[in-house]
C-alpha positions as a Markdown table, in Angstrom:
| # | Residue | x | y | z |
|---|---|---|---|---|
| 1 | Arg | 34.0 | -3.5 | -13.6 |
| 2 | Phe | 30.7 | -2.4 | -12.2 |
| 3 | Arg | 28.9 | -5.7 | -12.6 |
| 4 | Ala | 28.5 | -6.4 | -8.8 |
| 5 | Leu | 27.3 | -2.8 | -8.2 |
| 6 | Ala | 24.8 | -3.0 | -11.1 |
| 7 | Ile | 23.5 | -6.4 | -9.9 |
| 8 | Gly | 23.1 | -5.1 | -6.3 |
| 9 | Leu | 21.3 | -2.0 | -7.4 |
| 10 | Val | 18.9 | -3.9 | -9.7 |
| 11 | Thr | 18.2 | -6.3 | -6.9 |
| 12 | Leu | 17.4 | -3.5 | -4.5 |
| 13 | Val | 15.1 | -1.8 | -7.0 |
| 14 | Ala | 13.4 | -5.1 | -7.7 |
| 15 | Ala | 12.9 | -5.7 | -4.0 |
| 16 | Ala | 11.3 | -2.3 | -3.5 |
| 17 | Ala | 9.0 | -2.9 | -6.6 |
| 18 | Phe | 7.9 | -6.3 | -5.4 |
| 19 | Ser | 7.3 | -4.8 | -1.9 |
| 20 | Arg | 5.0 | -2.1 | -3.3 |
| 21 | Leu | 3.3 | -4.6 | -5.6 |
| 22 | Gly | 2.6 | -6.9 | -2.7 |
| 23 | Val | 1.2 | -4.1 | -0.6 |
| 24 | Ser | -1.0 | -2.8 | -3.4 |
| 25 | Thr | -2.3 | -6.4 | -3.9 |
| 26 | Ala | -3.0 | -7.2 | -0.3 |
| 27 | Leu | -4.1 | -3.8 | 1.0 |
| 28 | Pro | -7.7 | -3.8 | -0.2 |
| 29 | Ala | -8.5 | -7.0 | 1.6 |
| 30 | Ala | -6.6 | -5.9 | 4.7 |
| 31 | Ala | -8.3 | -2.5 | 4.8 |
| 32 | Glu | -11.7 | -4.0 | 4.4 |
| 33 | Glu | -10.9 | -6.6 | 7.2 |
| 34 | Leu | -9.7 | -3.8 | 9.5 |
| 35 | Gly | -12.5 | -1.4 | 8.6 |
| 36 | Gly | -10.1 | 1.2 | 7.3 |
| 37 | Leu | -11.1 | 1.5 | 3.7 |
| 38 | Ala | -11.4 | 5.3 | 4.1 |
| 39 | Leu | -7.6 | 5.4 | 4.8 |
| 40 | Tyr | -6.6 | 3.2 | 1.8 |
| 41 | Gly | -5.1 | 6.1 | -0.2 |
| 42 | Trp | -3.0 | 7.3 | 2.7 |
| 43 | Val | -0.8 | 4.2 | 2.5 |
| 44 | Phe | 0.4 | 5.2 | -1.0 |
| 45 | Thr | 0.6 | 8.9 | 0.0 |
| 46 | Ala | 2.9 | 8.0 | 2.9 |
| 47 | Phe | 5.0 | 5.7 | 0.8 |
| 48 | Thr | 5.5 | 8.5 | -1.8 |
| 49 | Leu | 6.2 | 11.1 | 0.9 |
| 50 | Ala | 8.8 | 8.8 | 2.5 |
| 51 | Asn | 10.5 | 8.4 | -0.9 |
| 52 | Ile | 10.6 | 12.2 | -1.5 |
| 53 | Val | 12.0 | 12.9 | 2.0 |
| 54 | Gly | 14.5 | 10.0 | 1.7 |
| 55 | Leu | 15.8 | 11.3 | -1.6 |
| 56 | Ala | 16.2 | 14.8 | -0.2 |
| 57 | Val | 18.1 | 13.5 | 2.8 |
| 58 | Ala | 20.2 | 10.9 | 0.9 |
| 59 | Gly | 22.2 | 13.4 | -1.1 |
| 60 | Pro | 23.9 | 15.1 | 1.9 |
| 61 | Val | 24.3 | 11.8 | 3.7 |
| 62 | Phe | 26.0 | 10.2 | 0.8 |
| 63 | Asp | 28.3 | 13.2 | 0.5 |
| 64 | Arg | 29.2 | 13.0 | 4.1 |
| 65 | Phe | 29.6 | 9.2 | 4.7 |
| 66 | Gly | 30.2 | 7.8 | 1.2 |
| 67 | Ile | 28.0 | 5.3 | -0.6 |
| 68 | Val | 28.5 | 2.0 | 1.3 |
| 69 | Arg | 27.5 | 2.8 | 4.8 |
| 70 | Pro | 24.2 | 4.7 | 4.0 |
| 71 | Leu | 23.3 | 2.0 | 1.4 |
| 72 | Ala | 23.9 | -0.7 | 4.0 |
| 73 | Val | 21.8 | 1.1 | 6.7 |
| 74 | Gly | 19.0 | 1.7 | 4.2 |
| 75 | Thr | 19.0 | -1.9 | 3.0 |
| 76 | Val | 18.9 | -3.2 | 6.6 |
| 77 | Ser | 16.1 | -0.8 | 7.4 |
| 78 | Phe | 14.1 | -1.8 | 4.4 |
| 79 | Ala | 14.5 | -5.5 | 5.2 |
| 80 | Gly | 13.5 | -4.8 | 8.8 |
| 81 | Gly | 10.4 | -3.0 | 7.6 |
| 82 | Leu | 9.5 | -5.9 | 5.4 |
| 83 | Leu | 9.9 | -8.3 | 8.2 |
| 84 | Ile | 7.7 | -6.2 | 10.5 |
| 85 | Ser | 5.0 | -5.7 | 7.9 |
């Protein structure tokens, strides 16, 4: 009954994990190239802070609009961020 939902959620979590893995792999070389090695740790701090704020905001948003619309907006925003980065 919930197979499509489970597959979709696992896909989204896997995409986020691969994104973070890709950033953590490429970031040392990019930071050295750009001369920003001192700011290296802030990338992960900002990612964690964004996750915390997103979780705090997501609850009331899901309560107000349901699950589908916020999940679609979040997925499109995530994909857009990946394309920009």
